[in-house]
C-alpha positions in Angstrom: 26.3 19.7 -41.1 25.1 16.9 -38.8 22.3 18.8 -37.4 20.9 19.5 -40.9 21.3 15.9 -42.1 19.7 14.8 -39.0 16.6 17.0 -39.5 16.5 16.0 -43.2 16.4 19.8 -44.0 18.5 19.7 -47.0 17.2 23.2 -48.3 18.5 24.9 -45.3 22.0 24.5 -46.9 21.4 28.2 -48.0 22.7 29.2 -44.2 26.2 27.7 -45.0 29.2 29.7 -45.7 32.6 29.0 -47.2 34.2 26.6 -45.0 31.4 25.2 -43.1 27.8 26.1 -41.5 27.2 29.5 -40.2 27.3 29.8 -36.5 24.4 32.3 -37.0 22.4 30.2 -39.0 22.6 26.9 -36.8 22.1 29.0 -33.6 19.0 30.3 -35.3 17.8 27.0 -36.5 18.6 25.3 -33.0 16.6 28.1 -31.3 13.6 28.0 -33.9 13.5 24.2 -33.9 14.3 23.1 -30.2 14.3 26.2 -28.3 10.8 27.5 -29.3 12.0 30.9 -29.9 10.2 33.0 -32.4 12.4 33.8 -35.4 10.4 35.5 -38.4 10.3 33.2 -41.4 12.3 30.4 -40.1 9.9 29.5 -37.2 6.9 29.5 -39.4 8.5 27.3 -41.9 9.2 24.5 -39.4 6.0 24.7 -37.5 4.1 21.6 -36.7 0.6 21.8 -35.0 -0.1 19.4 -32.1 -2.8 16.9 -32.8 -5.4 16.0 -29.9 -5.9 12.2 -28.9 -7.8 10.3 -31.2 -11.3 8.9 -30.1 -9.8 5.3 -30.2 -7.1 6.5 -27.7 -9.7 8.1 -25.4 -11.8 5.1 -25.3 -8.9 2.7 -24.4 -7.9 5.2 -21.6 -11.5 5.2 -20.2 -11.3 1.6 -20.2 -8.2 1.4 -18.1 -9.6 3.9 -15.8 -12.8 1.6 -15.3 -10.5 -1.4 -14.8 -8.6 0.3 -12.0 -11.9 1.2 -10.4 -13.0 -2.5 -10.7 -9.7 -4.0 -9.3 -9.9 -1.7 -6.1 -13.7 -0.9 -5.5 -15.2 -2.9 -2.7 -11.9 -4.7 -1.9 -10.0 -4.2 1.0 -6.9 -5.4 -0.7 -6.1 -4.8 -4.4 -4.1 -6.3 -7.2 -3.7 -4.3 -10.2 -1.8 -4.9 -13.4 -1.1 -2.4 -16.1 0.6 -2.9 -19.5 2.5 -0.7 -21.8 -0.6 0.0 -23.7 -2.6 0.7 -20.7 0.0 3.6 -19.5 0.5 4.9 -23.0 -3.1 5.3 -23.5 -3.5 7.1 -20.1 -0.7 9.4 -21.0 -1.8 10.0 -24.6 -5.6 10.8 -23.4 -4.6 13.7 -21.3 -2.7 15.5 -24.3 -4.4 18.4 -25.7 -3.8 20.5 -28.9 -2.3 23.0 -26.5 0.6 20.6 -25.4 3.9 20.4 -27.2 4.4 16.7 -25.9 2.9 14.4 -28.5 2.7 10.7 -29.6 3.6 9.4 -26.1 4.5 5.7 -25.6 5.4 3.6 -22.6 7.8 0.8 -22.2 7.8 -1.0 -18.9 11.2 -2.6 -18.2 12.6 -4.8 -15.5 14.2 -1.8 -13.5 12.3 1.5 -15.0 10.0 2.6 -17.4 10.9 4.3 -20.6 8.7 7.0 -22.0 9.1 8.3 -25.6 7.3 10.7 -27.8 7.8 13.8 -29.9 8.1 17.6 -29.0 5.7 19.6 -31.5 6.0 23.1 -32.2 8.3 24.1 -34.8 9.0 20.5 -35.9 8.5 17.3 -34.5 11.6 16.0 -32.7 11.8 12.7 -31.0 12.6 12.4 -27.4 12.9 9.4 -24.7 13.2 9.6 -20.9 13.7 6.9 -18.2 11.4 7.1 -15.5 12.7 5.6 -12.1 9.7 4.0 -9.9 10.5 3.8 -5.9 7.9 3.0 -3.2 8.2 5.2 0.0 5.9 4.5 2.9 3.1 3.2 1.0 3.4 5.9 -1.9 4.6 5.5 -5.4 7.5 8.0 -6.3 8.1 8.9 -10.0 11.4 10.4 -11.0 12.2 11.4 -14.5 15.8 10.6 -14.4 17.2 11.4 -17.7 15.8 12.8 -21.1 17.3 12.4 -24.5 16.3 14.5 -27.7 17.0 12.6 -30.5 20.8 12.7 -30.6 21.1 16.6 -29.7 22.5 17.7 -26.3 19.6 17.6 -23.9 18.1 20.9 -23.2 17.2 21.4 -19.6 13.8 22.7 -20.5 12.6 19.5 -22.1 12.7 17.8 -18.7 11.4 20.8 -16.9 8.4 20.4 -19.3 8.0 16.7 -19.1 8.3 15.8 -15.4 5.1 18.1 -14.5 3.3 16.1 -17.0 4.5 12.7 -15.9 3.7 13.7 -12.2 0.0 14.8 -13.1 -1.0 12.3 -15.4 1.1 9.1 -13.9 0.0 10.1 -10.5 -0.5 6.5 -9.5 -1.2 7.4 -5.8 -4.0 9.9 -6.8 -5.8 7.7 -9.2 -5.9 5.1 -6.3 -6.9 7.3 -3.7 -9.9 8.2 -6.1 -11.1 4.7 -5.7 -10.4 4.5 -1.9 -6.8 2.7 -2.1 -4.0 4.4 -0.1 -1.5 2.2 0.9 0.7 0.6 -1.6 2.6 -2.4 -0.6 4.6 -3.4 -3.6 5.3 -2.1 -7.2 6.7 -5.0 -9.4 8.3 -4.4 -12.9 8.2 -7.1 -15.5 8.8 -6.4 -19.1 5.7 -5.0 -20.4 3.5 -5.4 -17.1 3.5 -3.0 -14.0 1.8 -4.7 -10.9 0.7 -2.4 -8.0 -0.3 -4.5 -4.8 -1.7 -2.9 -1.7 -4.4 -2.5 1.0 -7.0 0.2 1.9 -7.6 2.2 4.9 -10.9 0.2 5.5 -9.0 -2.8 6.9 -9.7 -6.4 5.7 -13.0 -7.7 4.5 -14.2 -11.0 3.3 -15.7 -11.9 0.1 -19.1 -13.4 -0.1 -17.7 -16.5 -1.6 -15.3 -17.1 1.2 -18.2 -16.9 3.7 -20.2 -19.3 1.6 -17.5 -21.7 1.6 -17.0 -21.6 5.4 -20.7 -21.8 6.0 -21.4 -24.8 3.8 -19.1 -27.0 6.0 -19.9 -25.6 9.5 -22.4 -27.2 11.4 -25.2 -24.8 12.4 -26.1 -27.1 15.4 -22.5 -27.4 16.9 -22.1 -26.3 20.4 -19.4 -23.5 20.7 -16.7 -24.3 22.9 -15.8 -22.5 25.9 -13.1 -19.9 25.5 -10.1 -19.9 27.7 -9.6 -17.2 30.3 -13.0 -16.5 31.7 -11.6 -16.4 35.4 -8.5 -14.7 34.2 -9.7 -11.9 32.0 -13.3 -11.1 32.7 -14.9 -8.0 31.3 -12.8 -4.9 32.3 -13.9 -1.9 34.3 -13.0 0.9 31.9 -12.4 1.8 28.3 -10.0 4.6 29.1 -8.8 6.7 32.1 -6.1 9.1 32.6 -3.4 8.3 35.3 0.1 7.2 35.9 1.4 4.8 35.7 -0.4 4.2 32.4 -1.2 1.0 30.2 -0.9 2.3 26.6 -2.5 0.3 24.1 -1.7 0.5 20.1 -3.0 -1.4 17.2 -5.7 -1.9 14.6 -9.4 -2.5 14.9 -8.6 -5.4 17.6 -7.2 -2.7 19.9 -10.2 -0.4 18.8 -12.8 -3.2 20.0 -14.3 -3.7 16.6 -16.8 -6.6 16.9 -18.1 -5.7 20.4 -20.7 -2.9 21.5 -18.9 -2.3 24.8 -15.3 -1.4 24.9 -15.0 -3.1 28.3 -15.4 -6.6 26.3 -12.3 -5.8 24.3 -8.9 -7.3 24.9 -7.3 -4.0 26.0 -10.1 -3.4 29.0 -9.8 -7.1 29.9 -6.0 -7.0 30.1 -6.0 -3.8 32.0 -8.2 -5.3 34.6 -5.9 -8.4 34.9 -2.7 -5.9 35.2 -4.6 -4.1 38.1 -5.2 -7.0 39.7 -1.7 -8.7 39.2 0.1 -5.4 40.2 -2.2 -4.6 43.1 -2.4 -0.8 41.9 -4.6 1.4 39.6 -3.4 2.0 36.1 -4.6 4.6 33.9 -5.4 3.4 30.2 -4.9 5.1 26.9 -6.0 3.2 23.9 -5.1 4.5 20.6 -6.0 1.8 18.4 -7.5 2.7 15.1 -9.7 0.4 12.8 -8.1 -0.4 9.5 -4.6 0.2 10.6 -1.6 -1.3 8.9 2.0 -1.2 9.2 1.9 1.5 6.5 -0.7 3.7 7.8 0.4 3.9 11.3 3.5 5.4 10.2 1.9 7.9 7.8 -1.0 8.7 10.3 -1.7 9.9 13.8 -1.3 6.9 15.9 2.3 6.5 16.3 2.9 10.1 16.6 0.4 10.3 19.6 1.9 7.2 21.0 5.4 8.7 20.9 4.0 11.9 22.5 2.4 10.0 25.4 5.8 8.0 26.0 7.6 11.2 26.0 4.9 13.1 28.2 4.7 13.4 32.0 2.7 10.1 32.7 4.9 7.0 33.3 3.9 4.4 30.7 4.5 1.0 32.4 2.7 -1.4 30.1 2.7 -1.1 26.2 0.9 -3.6 23.7 0.6 -3.4 20.1 -1.4 -5.6 17.5 -0.6 -5.0 13.9 -0.3 -7.1 10.7 -3.8 -8.4 10.0 -4.7 -5.7 7.5 -1.5 -6.1 5.8 -2.0 -9.8 4.9 -5.6 -10.9 5.5 -7.3 -8.6 3.2 -5.2 -10.5 0.3 -6.2 -13.7 1.7 -9.7 -13.3 1.5 -9.5 -12.0 -2.2 -10.8 -13.7 -5.3 -7.3 -14.2 -6.5 -6.5 -16.3 -3.7 -9.9 -18.2 -3.1 -11.6 -18.6 -6.5 -10.6 -20.0 -9.7 -8.7 -23.1 -10.9 -5.3 -21.8 -9.7 -6.5 -20.3 -6.3 -3.7 -20.0 -3.8 -1.1 -21.3 -6.4 -2.0 -18.7 -8.9 0.4 -15.9 -10.0 -1.9 -13.2 -8.7 -2.3 -14.9 -5.3 1.4 -15.6 -4.8 2.2 -12.1 -5.8 -0.2 -10.6 -3.3 1.1 -12.6 -0.4 4.8 -12.2 -1.1 4.2 -8.4 -1.6 2.5 -8.3 1.7 5.3 -10.2 3.7 8.0 -8.4 2.2 6.5 -5.0 3.0 5.5 -5.9 6.6 8.9 -6.9 8.2 10.7 -3.8 7.5 7.8 -1.4 8.7 7.0 -3.3 11.7 10.6 -3.3 12.6 10.9 0.4 12.2 7.5 0.9 14.5 8.6 -1.4 17.3 12.3 0.3 17.3 10.8 3.6 17.6 8.4 2.6 20.4 11.3 0.7 22.4 13.5 3.8 22.2 10.8 5.9 23.8 9.8 3.3 26.3 11.3 3.2 29.8 13.6 0.5 30.4 11.5 -1.2 33.1 8.3 -1.1 31.3 6.4 -4.0 30.1 6.2 -4.3 26.4 3.9 -6.8 24.5 3.5 -7.7 20.9 0.4 -9.7 19.9 0.3 -12.2 16.9 -2.4 -12.6 14.4 -5.3 -15.3 14.5 -6.7 -16.8 11.6 -10.5 -15.9 11.0 -10.9 -18.3 8.2 -9.9 -21.3 10.4 -13.5 -22.9 11.4 -11.9 -26.5 11.9 -14.0 -28.1 9.0 -10.9 -29.2 7.0 -11.3 -27.4 3.7 -8.4 -26.2 1.7 -9.0 -22.5 2.4 -8.3 -23.3 6.0 -5.0 -25.0 5.3 -3.5 -22.4 2.9 -4.7 -19.2 5.3 -3.6 -21.1 8.4 0.0 -21.3 6.7 0.3 -17.9 5.6 -0.9 -16.5 9.1 1.8 -18.7 10.7 4.5 -17.4 8.4 3.3 -13.9 9.3 3.4 -14.7 13.0 7.1 -15.9 12.7 7.9 -12.5 11.2 6.1 -10.8 14.3 7.8 -12.8 16.8 11.3 -12.3 15.0 10.8 -8.6 15.3 9.3 -8.6 18.8 12.3 -10.4 19.9 14.5 -8.1 18.3 13.4 -5.3 20.6 13.1 -7.5 23.7 9.2 -7.5 23.7 7.1 -10.3 25.0 4.9 -12.0 22.5 1.4 -12.9 23.2 0.2 -15.7 20.8 -3.5 -16.1 20.4 -3.1 -18.0 17.2 -3.2 -21.6 18.7 -6.1 -20.9 21.0 -8.1 -19.3 18.3 -7.4 -22.2 15.8 -10.4 -24.2 14.5 -12.7 -21.8 16.6 -13.1 -18.6 14.3 -16.8 -19.8 13.6 -17.9 -19.5 17.2 -15.5 -16.7 18.5 -15.5 -14.4 15.7 -18.4 -12.7 13.8 -17.7 -14.3 10.7 -20.9 -16.1 10.3 -23.3 -13.4 11.1 -21.9 -10.2 9.7 -19.1 -11.5 7.5 -16.8 -9.8 9.9 -13.3 -11.2 10.9 -13.4 -9.5 14.2 -13.8 -11.3 17.4 -16.9 -11.4 19.6 -16.8 -11.1 23.3 -15.6 -14.7 23.6 -13.0 -13.9 21.1 -11.5 -10.9 22.7 -11.4 -12.7 25.9 -9.2 -15.4 24.2 -6.9 -12.7 22.7 -6.7 -10.9 26.5 -6.0 -14.3 27.9 -2.9 -14.7 25.5 -1.6 -11.5 27.0 -2.3 -12.7 30.5 -0.4 -16.2 29.5 2.4 -14.0 28.2 2.9 -12.3 31.3 2.9 -15.3 33.3 -0.7 -15.1 34.7 
């Protein structure tokens, strides 16, 4: 009788027999109402036709989609906030008159997301489910952990029907990929608000407003200082060459020589030449650096696997260098959230960006270094490079102090992880300080990458770390 009372179907009392409810009658009702089984007469009596989403819901969902694109488009790092209403509208807008799931609503909670709605078909029956959210190697994983159908025992088919819909409509990874974002650093849950923070494969770029702030204080007539290392790490002789023993270079756009037209001007080729001179032997050179690489993308892409293949191959790798971290953090530092508005670096959005980037960096970087160290011969030289600050022009504006402190904090994390595997740290941060206007392409192409002089500084930091 509880089932009948719950459904409010008092007229179904005709199914009862003396002493209680007919088992046949309740079974038929359950199958017709919940199970979706056609029972002549009974099924038609309880049928409720699904309704398509209203124009208002569709309009709001379209606006959410546009807001997602705006948050990500033309930015190398993104900070996206979605509310209960935003997610509810996205879900509801994807429903059609053919779907049994109706009236979907989302409630973002501190540890999970609750979704509720109706199952339409024979009658409209409420359900609710709990979605767990986890972040795995830069991708969001959604798991419908439990489903309750009103106060009835949960039939397995309900979860089987809802999970694919959740996977498809709330596929955060695909929605971000459509706008160019592929690497998620953090998913933060606060009551009513979902924050998604990450970077894009293009790597760090700089907003026009940031360049304008730096240009306004930088004297155009200043004489650029001479970078250190001119005699120690001149332009190299090769960009790559097979051989054994071998120097294997890994990293982001710095290893990939972005910012100079000739790879021999990059720090990898310069350091390779220095090594040959110091060791008095010919070294092969394999440079696997990829522009835009972060500690997330290197684990999901090809570079790390290729490196491990080389390390486990026939050639003896006697020197290994890696630079990573700039694309994890610098893209956020150049964002409008951190550099514009009244709150600027102290604002919640900027603080959330920086915190997420730092928290994601250490475990990722540790895993990378440990895998490389395990494959590297015990007698090989292993160098890890810190990050320089491309926003430090030496003109004394708040932007420089803020970004320098964040980069210094990042470098402490890099040093700690490098020491954890016994690698030697090369630290160009101090030498590049105050000189980004002269030794990067920031003033000319809004490009954070070094020019030839800047790459000389980076190579010299490696030579100094080796004791040259």
